[in-house]
N, C-alpha and C positions, 0 to 999 in steps of 0.2 A: 121218600126216606129210603136209604140204602139198606138192603136186606143182606146182612152178613151171616154166613153160615157158621154155627158154633162148631168148634173142633170136637171130634168124637173122643170118647173116654181114653185116657192114657193108661188105664188099668188093663193089664193083660187079661185075656179071656179066661185063662185058668184061675187067676186070682178072683175075678168076678164070680165065677162058678163056685169057688170055695166060699166066698162071702155069702152067696145065696144059700149054700148048704148049711153054713153056720147059722144063718138067720132062721132057716126052717127048723134046725135043731133046737134053737132057743124057744121058738113058738111051740113045737111039739112037746118039749119037756115042761114048759110052763103050763100048758093045758093038761098034760097027763098028771101033773102034780097038783092040779086044781088050784093053781095060783092065778089070781086075776092080773090083768095088765096093770091095773093101778098098784097092786102090791109089788110087782116087779119094778115098776117105775120108782116107787118109794124106796125100795132097797138099793136100786142103782143110782138114785138121786138124779133122774132124768125126766123129761117131759114125755107125755104120751105120744106126740108126733115122732120124737126121737126113737122110742121103742118100736113104733110102726116101721120106721126106716131100718132099724136093726133087724127086725123079724123078716123084712123083705130083702135083706142082704145088701143094704145100702152101702155104697162105696165111700160116702162121706162120714160114716159113723166110725169113731175111733176103734181100732182093734182092741184097745184096752177095755172098751165097753163090752165087746163080744166075750173077751176072756173073763171079765167080772161076772157077766151073766152066766157063763158056764160054771164058774165057781159057786155062785149063789144057788144054781140049780143042781149042783153036785155031779156034773158031768165033765169037769175040767180034764181029768186024765184020759177019759174016753175020747173026747172031742179034739183035744190037742195034746197028744202024747209028748212027754219030755224028750228034748233033743239029746241024741247021743253026744257024749263029751268030745269025741273026735271031730265032730262037725263044727263046734264053736270054741273049744279051748285052744289056746296058742301053745305050741310046743316050747318056744323060747320066748317067754315074756320079757325079753331084754329091753324092749323099747325100740328106739330108732336104730336103723342100720346106717352106719356112716361109711362112705366110700373114701378111701385115702387117695391123695393126689397121684401116687405112683401106679394105682390100679389102671388097667386097660379101660375099664368102664368109665373112668373119670376123664380120660383124654377127649378133648373136643376135636371134631373134624376140622381140617384146615379150612380157613376162610379164603375164598377166591378173591383175587384182587378186583377192584372196581374196573380196571382196564380190560380184564378178560371177560367180564360180564357185558361190557358195552360192544364187544365184537360180534 
């Protein structure tokens, strides 16, 4: 049987570290609030193995679940501060940008003839 090596994670290291921190935060907050794993599973509508993956910083767990757990545990604003509007709001929500035929950006470079390519 051919042994094929699995590719390493495509998640950047910084992202993986952040997920592990988020998972540790969920676990610490759940325990400090004396909430059982079963209670949090019920509130999040997930299985116990999924909660274990979440608390371990699993990369396959939906980010929405991490955020929902933060919300349920009351640490949403502390764990994930709201983004500043200048980071995500568009200045000109006009939609598509159209380039007119007369614009320099629209002009295509000249195509070399087939004869010059064969030389």
